[in-house]
C-alpha positions, 0 to 999 in steps of 0.5 A: 500500499505504502510502496503504490503511494510512492511510486505515484509521488515519485511519478508526478515529480518526475513528470513535474521535472521533466515538464519544468526542464522542456520549458526552460530549455525553450523559453532560455534557447538562444536563436540559431543567428547568435548561435552562428555569430558566437561560433564564428566568434570563438573560432575567429579567436582560435585562429588568431591565437594560432598564428600568435603563436606561429610568429 
């Protein structure tokens, strides 16, 4: 009897946690343009540091 209650409580907690995770990702995701710009800036910085090391 107690095991069934705990199973339902833990299942409810799991559902709430998963729902919160999905909603959080949807709210805080970066736009594709911002993601591409940050990636391009990072690659440019890496290339600049490699050129400085070579000199």
